[in-house]
C-alpha angles and dihedrals in degrees: 000000000000120000101205131210101349126155097246121216099183097178089234102072116050093220121063120231136198116253154113130270122210117202119193124180091349095307133101103254102173142004119195146098128292095009112184132203145115095259125116110290122217111195107219097173108152093011132113118230118212133172113261106276118254128208115201095196125036140131096208113145092023100057095042133210106254091310145092098310092046093055096044097048097229100171102071133043105217100189102063125043093202114044109146090155092075119101122210092215090064090066097040117121109201092197095057106143090229092067099073089043090055091048091053087056091056096255106138105163132033141174105228134173148111125356129239104265092106136059085230115019107171138259130326120215136199120241140172113237103243139062138070100264137037090234090060097057109024111126096185124001097210121025102154146355112246118227129167138211132180130031104348102067090041092051096045096045104026093118094042116039115324129060104141138051091240089057091054091051092047093052092052091048091049092053092048092047091050092046092050091051090047091051093048091051091049092050093046091051092051111178094342101109092189090066098042119106118256110277112269117185093200093053092045089054091055096051093085088055093052090047090051091240090127131014132237105258099214120203101210128152106164123066093242091052091049090052092047090054091050092047094052093045089054092047092056097031094235133143118260142192123190114226122203093358090191095169094036092117088063094058103035096142093050093050091047091051092048090053094213126150114244132207112202124205173331087218100152091079142086118271091255097172138027096260090062097058093105095047111141141166089229092070100086093044094048092049094045091050088055090057097257118142103250130190123184115221139189099204082217130241085031084069112016108258095239092064094067093108090047089056088055089051092053089052088054090050088055092053108278116143107257094229092049088050090054090050089050090065098036127026098012096057089044088057091042091060097036102248101104089122088070111027144015102071141043102252135136111272096026126111116285095249109145134163117204113200142176102229127342114328090212088067119075097229094058121105128218108219103179137009117198121191123184087348094305122118103231099164125037 
């Protein structure tokens, strides 16, 4: 397939350029001008070409759209405050009605997984938004370990085991201490099974965190919760991403010093709890201007998944640099979830995920004409 004569916004160069994109076997094989071949030709004259949009924090497929997953509450385990052994992909419903809606909005890849009821909720995974089964479209089966601070664990477990922020922090520390001890005992035992600790699925699930293979994905709105997440990550020398980051604009220097990626949102919502009182559209722009890696997220279905580019547009309206806003829904979230080698920009060797649009998709009067995923035209 050759996409011919599009205005290419590759999410790497700040200025768009006219050109053609050749996709072979689902991958971008060539970008240039006047490409020739006997492949299928898509005339993109007058259209803008963008990378497929990427959301670094969603619950699509687990918190379903008026269907089976929505009625069975598949995105939070409500009987155990610490359940790192759970895997988001085991609750994912590939036929969730929200998925084709998201695709029509140009969103091609998401990180989706457990909610924030629990101190440790399980692993997120990265998935393309098409197909009949999760096996068919999973990009990476474990991209992060979800943990949560603030109001949600307290609210969900206040009559059981957690009614204060210090309790939430202590429970996370306890799990990490136990997992570190478990790992040390496994390593000391080596291949001698008689000396190895008794198998513990929770501890096994935390080993990739301790080995820095995946980060803690920390739900944190308020500035004190953000700082607690950073403090614990430093204590245990683990990787961290900050999710939501609602008061991030109030602690810019601290976030810059911590050098952690942030995912900001969902901002197009009511301030439904105390920790959202300082929610603002200026947050992503302020953080990006400070040199922090910023992704913009919907937390779908909190904001319907298809409105991800609109959220970036509202950030621009509040002062965010337009190119940084584009990167916040393309290459930055791809980096945030560790799949930038495959998606997030239009570059040779990456997946053939392209959005062809009349106008700017961050503006409401634009129109998405075609959405191509893995070299297949799925919309248009």
